py3Dmol code that shows the C-alpha trace and the ligand (Angstrom):
import py3Dmol

protein = """\
ATOM      1  CA  MET A   1      20.857  10.144  10.569  1.00  0.00           C
ATOM      2  CA  GLU A   2      22.102   7.774   7.887  1.00  0.00           C
ATOM      3  CA  THR A   3      20.228   7.766   4.634  1.00  0.00           C
ATOM      4  CA  THR A   4      19.046   4.632   2.827  1.00  0.00           C
ATOM      5  CA  VAL A   5      18.540   4.527  -0.889  1.00  0.00           C
ATOM      6  CA  TYR A   6      16.517   1.869  -2.626  1.00  0.00           C
ATOM      7  CA  LEU A   7      17.139   1.751  -6.386  1.00  0.00           C
ATOM      8  CA  ILE A   8      14.534  -0.321  -8.262  1.00  0.00           C
ATOM      9  CA  ILE A   9      15.553  -0.941 -11.850  1.00  0.00           C
ATOM     10  CA  VAL A  10      12.725  -2.596 -13.862  1.00  0.00           C
ATOM     11  CA  ASP A  11      14.624  -4.073 -16.748  1.00  0.00           C
ATOM     12  CA  GLY A  12      13.253  -2.958 -20.149  1.00  0.00           C
ATOM     13  CA  LEU A  13      10.467  -0.734 -18.807  1.00  0.00           C
ATOM     14  CA  ARG A  14       9.726   1.921 -21.393  1.00  0.00           C
ATOM     15  CA  ALA A  15       8.795   5.439 -20.188  1.00  0.00           C
ATOM     16  CA  ASP A  16       5.290   5.591 -21.596  1.00  0.00           C
ATOM     17  CA  PHE A  17       4.400   2.110 -20.297  1.00  0.00           C
ATOM     18  CA  GLY A  18       5.665   3.061 -16.871  1.00  0.00           C
ATOM     19  CA  ARG A  19       3.370   6.122 -16.936  1.00  0.00           C
ATOM     20  CA  ARG A  20       0.463   3.999 -18.127  1.00  0.00           C
ATOM     21  CA  TYR A  21       0.776   0.907 -16.036  1.00  0.00           C
ATOM     22  CA  PHE A  22       2.668   1.595 -12.792  1.00  0.00           C
ATOM     23  CA  ALA A  23      -0.683   2.529 -11.232  1.00  0.00           C
ATOM     24  CA  GLY A  24       0.253   2.694  -7.528  1.00  0.00           C
ATOM     25  CA  ILE A  25       3.338   4.821  -7.968  1.00  0.00           C
ATOM     26  CA  ASN A  26       1.605   7.099 -10.477  1.00  0.00           C
ATOM     27  CA  ARG A  27      -1.140   7.636  -7.901  1.00  0.00           C
ATOM     28  CA  TRP A  28       1.538   8.758  -5.409  1.00  0.00           C
ATOM     29  CA  LEU A  29       2.794  11.168  -8.034  1.00  0.00           C
ATOM     30  CA  LYS A  30      -0.735  12.583  -8.531  1.00  0.00           C
ATOM     31  CA  GLU A  31      -1.096  12.947  -4.758  1.00  0.00           C
ATOM     32  CA  GLY A  32       2.120  14.969  -4.547  1.00  0.00           C
ATOM     33  CA  LYS A  33       4.156  12.217  -2.764  1.00  0.00           C
ATOM     34  CA  ALA A  34       6.625  11.623  -5.537  1.00  0.00           C
ATOM     35  CA  ALA A  35       8.551  13.306  -8.324  1.00  0.00           C
ATOM     36  CA  TYR A  36       8.908  12.140 -11.909  1.00  0.00           C
ATOM     37  CA  THR A  37      11.261  12.723 -14.737  1.00  0.00           C
ATOM     38  CA  THR A  38      12.064  10.885 -17.970  1.00  0.00           C
ATOM     39  CA  LEU A  39      15.638   9.630 -18.504  1.00  0.00           C
ATOM     40  CA  ARG A  40      17.377   8.947 -21.793  1.00  0.00           C
ATOM     41  CA  SER A  41      19.568   5.887 -21.688  1.00  0.00           C
ATOM     42  CA  GLY A  42      23.005   5.663 -23.282  1.00  0.00           C
ATOM     43  CA  LEU A  43      23.925   3.863 -26.486  1.00  0.00           C
ATOM     44  CA  PRO A  44      23.647   1.019 -27.294  1.00  0.00           C
ATOM     45  CA  SER A  45      20.322   0.870 -25.371  1.00  0.00           C
ATOM     46  CA  ASP A  46      21.251  -2.539 -24.070  1.00  0.00           C
ATOM     47  CA  SER A  47      21.342  -3.948 -20.596  1.00  0.00           C
ATOM     48  CA  ARG A  48      24.987  -4.351 -19.648  1.00  0.00           C
ATOM     49  CA  PRO A  49      26.085  -0.921 -20.932  1.00  0.00           C
ATOM     50  CA  SER A  50      23.080   0.627 -19.208  1.00  0.00           C
ATOM     51  CA  TYR A  51      23.830  -1.116 -15.873  1.00  0.00           C
ATOM     52  CA  ALA A  52      27.390   0.197 -16.050  1.00  0.00           C
ATOM     53  CA  LEU A  53      26.217   3.687 -16.937  1.00  0.00           C
ATOM     54  CA  ILE A  54      23.662   3.776 -14.095  1.00  0.00           C
ATOM     55  CA  ALA A  55      26.298   2.707 -11.546  1.00  0.00           C
ATOM     56  CA  THR A  56      29.210   4.798 -12.809  1.00  0.00           C
ATOM     57  CA  GLY A  57      27.540   7.997 -14.161  1.00  0.00           C
ATOM     58  CA  VAL A  58      29.576   7.757 -17.403  1.00  0.00           C
ATOM     59  CA  ASP A  59      28.951   5.954 -20.637  1.00  0.00           C
ATOM     60  CA  GLY A  60      30.830   3.153 -22.365  1.00  0.00           C
ATOM     61  CA  SER A  61      33.351   5.541 -23.926  1.00  0.00           C
ATOM     62  CA  VAL A  62      34.607   6.116 -20.419  1.00  0.00           C
ATOM     63  CA  ASN A  63      33.655   3.010 -18.403  1.00  0.00           C
ATOM     64  CA  THR A  64      34.650   0.569 -21.246  1.00  0.00           C
ATOM     65  CA  ILE A  65      31.307  -1.351 -21.081  1.00  0.00           C
ATOM     66  CA  THR A  66      30.148  -0.857 -24.659  1.00  0.00           C
ATOM     67  CA  SER A  67      28.032  -3.961 -25.319  1.00  0.00           C
ATOM     68  CA  ASN A  68      26.301  -6.937 -23.692  1.00  0.00           C
ATOM     69  CA  GLY A  69      29.476  -8.860 -24.584  1.00  0.00           C
ATOM     70  CA  SER A  70      31.741  -6.625 -22.466  1.00  0.00           C
ATOM     71  CA  ARG A  71      32.361  -9.179 -19.722  1.00  0.00           C
ATOM     72  CA  GLN A  72      35.327  -7.485 -18.041  1.00  0.00           C
ATOM     73  CA  ARG A  73      35.078  -5.909 -14.631  1.00  0.00           C
ATOM     74  CA  CYS A  74      34.078  -2.272 -15.058  1.00  0.00           C
ATOM     75  CA  PRO A  75      37.109  -0.188 -14.139  1.00  0.00           C
ATOM     76  CA  ALA A  76      35.341   3.165 -13.520  1.00  0.00           C
ATOM     77  CA  PRO A  77      34.461   4.082  -9.906  1.00  0.00           C
ATOM     78  CA  ASN A  78      30.882   2.996  -9.190  1.00  0.00           C
ATOM     79  CA  ILE A  79      28.215   3.882  -6.673  1.00  0.00           C
ATOM     80  CA  PHE A  80      28.626   0.601  -4.742  1.00  0.00           C
ATOM     81  CA  GLY A  81      32.370   0.886  -4.420  1.00  0.00           C
ATOM     82  CA  LEU A  82      32.250   4.587  -3.529  1.00  0.00           C
ATOM     83  CA  ALA A  83      29.691   3.865  -0.823  1.00  0.00           C
ATOM     84  CA  ARG A  84      31.600   0.900   0.512  1.00  0.00           C
ATOM     85  CA  GLN A  85      34.839   2.862   0.707  1.00  0.00           C
ATOM     86  CA  LYS A  86      33.060   5.377   3.024  1.00  0.00           C
ATOM     87  CA  GLY A  87      31.876   2.620   5.303  1.00  0.00           C
ATOM     88  CA  LEU A  88      28.321   2.340   3.938  1.00  0.00           C
ATOM     89  CA  ARG A  89      26.751  -1.068   3.269  1.00  0.00           C
ATOM     90  CA  THR A  90      25.689  -2.152  -0.211  1.00  0.00           C
ATOM     91  CA  GLY A  91      23.444  -4.877  -1.494  1.00  0.00           C
ATOM     92  CA  GLY A  92      21.377  -6.062  -4.422  1.00  0.00           C
ATOM     93  CA  ALA A  93      19.032  -8.629  -5.824  1.00  0.00           C
ATOM     94  CA  MET A  94      20.112  -8.425  -9.384  1.00  0.00           C
ATOM     95  CA  TYR A  95      20.925 -10.095 -12.692  1.00  0.00           C
ATOM     96  CA  HIS A  96      24.313 -11.793 -12.629  1.00  0.00           C
ATOM     97  CA  TRP A  97      25.849  -9.271 -15.057  1.00  0.00           C
ATOM     98  CA  TRP A  98      26.019  -6.808 -12.181  1.00  0.00           C
ATOM     99  CA  SER A  99      28.196  -9.276 -10.331  1.00  0.00           C
ATOM    100  CA  GLU A 100      30.451  -9.461 -13.384  1.00  0.00           C
ATOM    101  CA  LEU A 101      30.669  -5.747 -13.677  1.00  0.00           C
ATOM    102  CA  PHE A 102      31.387  -4.903 -10.062  1.00  0.00           C
ATOM    103  CA  ASN A 103      32.244  -8.026  -8.030  1.00  0.00           C
ATOM    104  CA  LYS A 104      33.856 -10.911 -10.028  1.00  0.00           C
ATOM    105  CA  THR A 105      33.892 -12.156 -13.571  1.00  0.00           C
ATOM    106  CA  PRO A 106      33.095 -14.517 -15.133  1.00  0.00           C
ATOM    107  CA  PHE A 107      30.026 -15.439 -13.129  1.00  0.00           C
ATOM    108  CA  ASP A 108      30.241 -19.022 -11.709  1.00  0.00           C
ATOM    109  CA  PRO A 109      26.735 -20.393 -11.098  1.00  0.00           C
ATOM    110  CA  ALA A 110      28.185 -22.918  -8.673  1.00  0.00           C
ATOM    111  CA  THR A 111      29.367 -20.304  -6.218  1.00  0.00           C
ATOM    112  CA  ASP A 112      28.178 -16.826  -7.166  1.00  0.00           C
ATOM    113  CA  HIS A 113      24.408 -16.733  -6.812  1.00  0.00           C
ATOM    114  CA  ARG A 114      24.615 -15.676  -3.173  1.00  0.00           C
ATOM    115  CA  GLN A 115      27.558 -13.507  -2.191  1.00  0.00           C
ATOM    116  CA  TYR A 116      28.206 -11.884   1.142  1.00  0.00           C
ATOM    117  CA  ASP A 117      31.640 -10.297   1.140  1.00  0.00           C
ATOM    118  CA  LEU A 118      32.409  -6.910   2.648  1.00  0.00           C
ATOM    119  CA  GLU A 119      35.443  -6.539   0.371  1.00  0.00           C
ATOM    120  CA  ARG A 120      33.309  -6.662  -2.792  1.00  0.00           C
ATOM    121  CA  ASP A 121      31.538  -3.589  -4.192  1.00  0.00           C
ATOM    122  CA  ILE A 122      28.054  -5.232  -3.978  1.00  0.00           C
ATOM    123  CA  GLN A 123      28.589  -6.656  -0.485  1.00  0.00           C
ATOM    124  CA  ASP A 124      25.370  -8.503   0.068  1.00  0.00           C
ATOM    125  CA  GLY A 125      24.111  -9.876  -3.221  1.00  0.00           C
ATOM    126  CA  TYR A 126      21.728 -12.311  -4.728  1.00  0.00           C
ATOM    127  CA  PHE A 127      22.559 -12.769  -8.448  1.00  0.00           C
ATOM    128  CA  TYR A 128      20.241 -14.715 -10.755  1.00  0.00           C
ATOM    129  CA  ASN A 129      21.208 -15.959 -14.195  1.00  0.00           C
ATOM    130  CA  SER A 130      17.844 -17.191 -15.537  1.00  0.00           C
ATOM    131  CA  ASP A 131      16.059 -14.386 -17.446  1.00  0.00           C
ATOM    132  CA  GLU A 132      12.795 -16.077 -16.467  1.00  0.00           C
ATOM    133  CA  THR A 133      13.324 -15.648 -12.717  1.00  0.00           C
ATOM    134  CA  PRO A 134       9.964 -14.374 -11.433  1.00  0.00           C
ATOM    135  CA  ASP A 135       9.913 -10.819 -10.164  1.00  0.00           C
ATOM    136  CA  GLU A 136       8.357 -12.101  -6.943  1.00  0.00           C
ATOM    137  CA  VAL A 137      11.531 -14.073  -6.279  1.00  0.00           C
ATOM    138  CA  ILE A 138      13.686 -10.962  -6.748  1.00  0.00           C
ATOM    139  CA  PHE A 139      11.639  -8.804  -4.410  1.00  0.00           C
ATOM    140  CA  ALA A 140      11.642 -11.661  -1.803  1.00  0.00           C
ATOM    141  CA  LYS A 141      15.488 -11.901  -2.097  1.00  0.00           C
ATOM    142  CA  ALA A 142      15.730  -8.131  -1.701  1.00  0.00           C
ATOM    143  CA  ARG A 143      13.670  -8.366   1.525  1.00  0.00           C
ATOM    144  CA  GLU A 144      15.985 -11.078   2.783  1.00  0.00           C
ATOM    145  CA  ILE A 145      19.091  -8.967   2.011  1.00  0.00           C
ATOM    146  CA  ARG A 146      17.537  -5.943   3.642  1.00  0.00           C
ATOM    147  CA  ALA A 147      16.859  -7.957   6.812  1.00  0.00           C
ATOM    148  CA  HIS A 148      20.314  -9.529   6.686  1.00  0.00           C
ATOM    149  CA  SER A 149      22.610  -6.543   6.345  1.00  0.00           C
ATOM    150  CA  ARG A 150      20.456  -3.372   6.186  1.00  0.00           C
ATOM    151  CA  PRO A 151      22.294  -1.954   3.192  1.00  0.00           C
ATOM    152  CA  HIS A 152      22.453   1.842   2.832  1.00  0.00           C
ATOM    153  CA  LEU A 153      22.239   1.277  -0.909  1.00  0.00           C
ATOM    154  CA  LEU A 154      20.064  -1.642  -2.019  1.00  0.00           C
ATOM    155  CA  VAL A 155      19.309  -2.313  -5.732  1.00  0.00           C
ATOM    156  CA  ILE A 156      16.307  -4.446  -6.774  1.00  0.00           C
ATOM    157  CA  HIS A 157      16.434  -5.474 -10.379  1.00  0.00           C
ATOM    158  CA  PRO A 158      13.487  -7.515 -11.758  1.00  0.00           C
ATOM    159  CA  MET A 159      13.613  -8.850 -15.342  1.00  0.00           C
ATOM    160  CA  SER A 160      10.082  -9.978 -16.398  1.00  0.00           C
ATOM    161  CA  VAL A 161       9.230  -6.829 -18.334  1.00  0.00           C
ATOM    162  CA  ASP A 162      12.360  -7.085 -20.493  1.00  0.00           C
ATOM    163  CA  TYR A 163      11.775 -10.846 -20.940  1.00  0.00           C
ATOM    164  CA  ALA A 164       8.406 -10.107 -22.421  1.00  0.00           C
ATOM    165  CA  GLY A 165       9.856  -7.257 -24.558  1.00  0.00           C
ATOM    166  CA  ASP A 166      12.558  -9.511 -25.968  1.00  0.00           C
ATOM    167  CA  ASN A 167      10.874 -12.898 -26.155  1.00  0.00           C
ATOM    168  CA  LEU A 168       7.093 -12.717 -25.888  1.00  0.00           C
ATOM    169  CA  GLY A 169       6.169 -10.282 -28.628  1.00  0.00           C
ATOM    170  CA  GLY A 170       7.611  -6.869 -27.809  1.00  0.00           C
ATOM    171  CA  ALA A 171       6.113  -3.879 -26.088  1.00  0.00           C
ATOM    172  CA  ALA A 172       2.928  -4.242 -28.125  1.00  0.00           C
ATOM    173  CA  SER A 173       2.172  -7.644 -26.643  1.00  0.00           C
ATOM    174  CA  ALA A 174      -0.260  -8.489 -23.897  1.00  0.00           C
ATOM    175  CA  ALA A 175       2.611 -10.196 -22.004  1.00  0.00           C
ATOM    176  CA  TYR A 176       4.666  -7.003 -21.876  1.00  0.00           C
ATOM    177  CA  ARG A 177       1.696  -5.021 -20.639  1.00  0.00           C
ATOM    178  CA  GLU A 178       0.735  -7.669 -18.060  1.00  0.00           C
ATOM    179  CA  ASN A 179       4.324  -7.927 -16.792  1.00  0.00           C
ATOM    180  CA  CYS A 180       4.485  -4.109 -16.525  1.00  0.00           C
ATOM    181  CA  ILE A 181       1.342  -4.141 -14.385  1.00  0.00           C
ATOM    182  CA  ARG A 182       2.664  -6.921 -12.163  1.00  0.00           C
ATOM    183  CA  ALA A 183       6.121  -5.293 -11.759  1.00  0.00           C
ATOM    184  CA  GLY A 184       4.348  -2.037 -10.892  1.00  0.00           C
ATOM    185  CA  GLU A 185       2.288  -3.820  -8.268  1.00  0.00           C
ATOM    186  CA  LEU A 186       5.330  -5.530  -6.668  1.00  0.00           C
ATOM    187  CA  THR A 187       7.316  -2.227  -6.732  1.00  0.00           C
ATOM    188  CA  HIS A 188       4.459  -0.337  -5.038  1.00  0.00           C
ATOM    189  CA  GLN A 189       4.001  -3.012  -2.457  1.00  0.00           C
ATOM    190  CA  PHE A 190       7.758  -3.107  -1.600  1.00  0.00           C
ATOM    191  CA  ILE A 191       8.004   0.663  -1.267  1.00  0.00           C
ATOM    192  CA  GLU A 192       4.850   0.911   0.859  1.00  0.00           C
ATOM    193  CA  GLU A 193       6.140  -1.804   3.147  1.00  0.00           C
ATOM    194  CA  VAL A 194       9.674  -0.358   3.549  1.00  0.00           C
ATOM    195  CA  MET A 195       8.436   3.231   3.869  1.00  0.00           C
ATOM    196  CA  ALA A 196       6.196   2.256   6.791  1.00  0.00           C
ATOM    197  CA  GLU A 197       9.288   0.977   8.646  1.00  0.00           C
ATOM    198  CA  GLU A 198      11.754   3.567   7.347  1.00  0.00           C
ATOM    199  CA  PRO A 199      10.104   6.919   6.792  1.00  0.00           C
ATOM    200  CA  GLY A 200      13.486   8.525   6.020  1.00  0.00           C
ATOM    201  CA  ALA A 201      14.357   6.242   3.100  1.00  0.00           C
ATOM    202  CA  TYR A 202      14.634   7.315  -0.481  1.00  0.00           C
ATOM    203  CA  PHE A 203      13.356   5.287  -3.480  1.00  0.00           C
ATOM    204  CA  ILE A 204      14.236   5.641  -7.100  1.00  0.00           C
ATOM    205  CA  VAL A 205      12.286   3.531  -9.575  1.00  0.00           C
ATOM    206  CA  THR A 206      13.619   3.509 -13.123  1.00  0.00           C
ATOM    207  CA  ALA A 207      14.772   1.202 -15.960  1.00  0.00           C
ATOM    208  CA  ASP A 208      17.892   0.408 -17.870  1.00  0.00           C
ATOM    209  CA  HIS A 209      16.399   0.858 -21.400  1.00  0.00           C
ATOM    210  CA  GLY A 210      13.013   0.582 -23.128  1.00  0.00           C
ATOM    211  CA  ALA A 211      11.594  -1.713 -25.701  1.00  0.00           C
ATOM    212  CA  ARG A 212      10.357  -1.497 -29.320  1.00  0.00           C
ATOM    213  CA  ASP A 213       6.670  -2.283 -30.080  1.00  0.00           C
ATOM    214  CA  GLN A 214       7.792  -5.226 -32.192  1.00  0.00           C
ATOM    215  CA  GLY A 215      10.375  -6.405 -29.687  1.00  0.00           C
ATOM    216  CA  GLY A 216      14.043  -5.827 -28.886  1.00  0.00           C
ATOM    217  CA  HIS A 217      16.086  -2.721 -28.082  1.00  0.00           C
ATOM    218  CA  GLY A 218      19.664  -1.429 -28.574  1.00  0.00           C
ATOM    219  CA  GLY A 219      19.013   1.407 -30.968  1.00  0.00           C
ATOM    220  CA  ASP A 220      18.536   5.140 -30.822  1.00  0.00           C
ATOM    221  CA  SER A 221      14.751   5.529 -30.833  1.00  0.00           C
ATOM    222  CA  ASP A 222      12.663   7.035 -28.028  1.00  0.00           C
ATOM    223  CA  GLU A 223      10.961   3.633 -27.580  1.00  0.00           C
ATOM    224  CA  GLU A 224      14.324   2.059 -26.873  1.00  0.00           C
ATOM    225  CA  ARG A 225      15.986   4.869 -24.926  1.00  0.00           C
ATOM    226  CA  LEU A 226      13.350   6.693 -22.836  1.00  0.00           C
ATOM    227  CA  VAL A 227      12.776   5.248 -19.354  1.00  0.00           C
ATOM    228  CA  PRO A 228      10.695   6.468 -16.453  1.00  0.00           C
ATOM    229  CA  CYS A 229      12.221   7.728 -13.206  1.00  0.00           C
ATOM    230  CA  TRP A 230      10.102   8.225 -10.085  1.00  0.00           C
ATOM    231  CA  LEU A 231      11.649   9.497  -6.875  1.00  0.00           C
ATOM    232  CA  LEU A 232      10.179   9.194  -3.362  1.00  0.00           C
ATOM    233  CA  GLY A 233      11.411  10.216   0.045  1.00  0.00           C
ATOM    234  CA  PRO A 234      11.169  12.881   2.665  1.00  0.00           C
ATOM    235  CA  LYS A 235      12.754  15.751   0.754  1.00  0.00           C
ATOM    236  CA  VAL A 236      11.380  14.904  -2.696  1.00  0.00           C
ATOM    237  CA  ARG A 237       9.537  17.853  -4.326  1.00  0.00           C
ATOM    238  CA  PRO A 238       6.291  16.825  -5.948  1.00  0.00           C
ATOM    239  CA  ILE A 239       7.340  17.715  -9.466  1.00  0.00           C
ATOM    240  CA  ASP A 240       6.094  15.890 -12.574  1.00  0.00           C
ATOM    241  CA  GLU A 241       8.440  17.298 -15.102  1.00  0.00           C
ATOM    242  CA  GLN A 242       8.125  17.121 -18.912  1.00  0.00           C
ATOM    243  CA  GLU A 243      11.855  17.472 -19.662  1.00  0.00           C
ATOM    244  CA  THR A 244      13.977  14.493 -20.474  1.00  0.00           C
ATOM    245  CA  ARG A 245      17.148  14.141 -18.394  1.00  0.00           C
ATOM    246  CA  ASP A 246      20.329  12.240 -18.990  1.00  0.00           C
ATOM    247  CA  GLN A 247      20.466   8.756 -17.369  1.00  0.00           C
ATOM    248  CA  ARG A 248      24.050   9.564 -16.292  1.00  0.00           C
ATOM    249  CA  ALA A 249      22.491  11.851 -13.623  1.00  0.00           C
ATOM    250  CA  LEU A 250      21.382   8.814 -11.582  1.00  0.00           C
ATOM    251  CA  ALA A 251      24.781   7.880 -10.098  1.00  0.00           C
ATOM    252  CA  PRO A 252      25.591  11.391  -8.794  1.00  0.00           C
ATOM    253  CA  THR A 253      22.011  11.776  -7.528  1.00  0.00           C
ATOM    254  CA  ILE A 254      22.423   8.530  -5.514  1.00  0.00           C
ATOM    255  CA  LEU A 255      25.844   9.589  -4.112  1.00  0.00           C
ATOM    256  CA  TRP A 256      24.396  13.020  -3.183  1.00  0.00           C
ATOM    257  CA  LEU A 257      21.473  11.414  -1.354  1.00  0.00           C
ATOM    258  CA  LEU A 258      23.898   9.143   0.551  1.00  0.00           C
ATOM    259  CA  GLY A 259      25.929  12.183   1.542  1.00  0.00           C
ATOM    260  CA  LEU A 260      28.968  11.075  -0.492  1.00  0.00           C
ATOM    261  CA  ALA A 261      31.238  13.206  -2.692  1.00  0.00           C
ATOM    262  CA  ILE A 262      30.621  13.161  -6.446  1.00  0.00           C
ATOM    263  CA  PRO A 263      33.757  12.355  -8.249  1.00  0.00           C
ATOM    264  CA  PRO A 264      34.762  14.965 -10.904  1.00  0.00           C
ATOM    265  CA  HIS A 265      34.599  12.493 -13.827  1.00  0.00           C
ATOM    266  CA  MET A 266      30.753  12.344 -13.317  1.00  0.00           C
ATOM    267  CA  THR A 267      30.103  15.425 -15.410  1.00  0.00           C
ATOM    268  CA  VAL A 268      26.325  15.286 -15.547  1.00  0.00           C
ATOM    269  CA  PRO A 269      24.936  17.019 -12.434  1.00  0.00           C
ATOM    270  CA  PRO A 270      22.627  15.295  -9.940  1.00  0.00           C
ATOM    271  CA  LEU A 271      18.844  15.825 -10.050  1.00  0.00           C
ATOM    272  CA  THR A 272      18.886  18.141  -7.071  1.00  0.00           C
ATOM    273  CA  HIS A 273      16.115  20.306  -8.481  1.00  0.00           C
ATOM    274  CA  LEU A 274      13.693  17.432  -7.556  1.00  0.00           C
ATOM    275  CA  PHE A 275      14.576  17.748  -3.806  1.00  0.00           C
ATOM    276  CA  ASP A 276      14.085  20.458  -1.191  1.00  0.00           C
TER     277      ASP A 276
END
"""
ligand_1 = """\
1
ZN
Zn 17.886 -4.734 -19.926
"""
view = py3Dmol.view(width=600, height=400)
view.addModel(protein, "pdb")
view.setStyle({"model": 0}, {"cartoon": {"style": "trace"}})
view.addModel(ligand_1, "xyz")
view.setStyle({"model": 1}, {"stick": {}})
view.zoomTo()
view.show()
């Protein structure tokens, strides 16, 4: 049977806030239906380098994406391209920087919001370029893409938590907390709905980077770098581990779940200890 992996990246969700405010998914963890580990993002703890690191399993020193201003296509092999080359379908409802990294750059708002092209790494994509796009819209687009092409790898990437962290007062603000709670509800609802239809599917819920109490990120503090990572699916072991893992483990973990070979340049091993 073919495996499906849903990767939900809640932009700017700090680990401790995920543990505190993602109520539904933390309940699953308590009930032994999920695994949890904390991941440490790369440096700088900014969005574009983190997107590239998550998808390539290597940091900017290897994949060349070293800042939010790195607008070139990412030359390192990535999870979408590796899946596509093996005949798997890929999709995403994501910020437009993902399109620039893996499909085409620069992003052209006139033509690039909706892309369906089997020759591109993210084959079935909805790419938004307003940071204020409501998370509800992004989950709705992910449902449309799922219905449209049934991707084996589908990434859902909502932005409201990061927007509050950057623009509405930082992680200490009521807006950040409220957006965490809302994103947690939407994530829980999406997983519950898909799981009912697809009991064999895997779900990974994580973030690109965290947020400082007073706002912003990019630096080398735990607030900025530590992000949550929950895993759900049929062979997930109900482990709630205290260790912090390297965010570069995500790409090989996803490839392994999809039954694909892990390229040798991905030197951080996959999180296989969290699976039977
Ligand atoms: Zn971000």
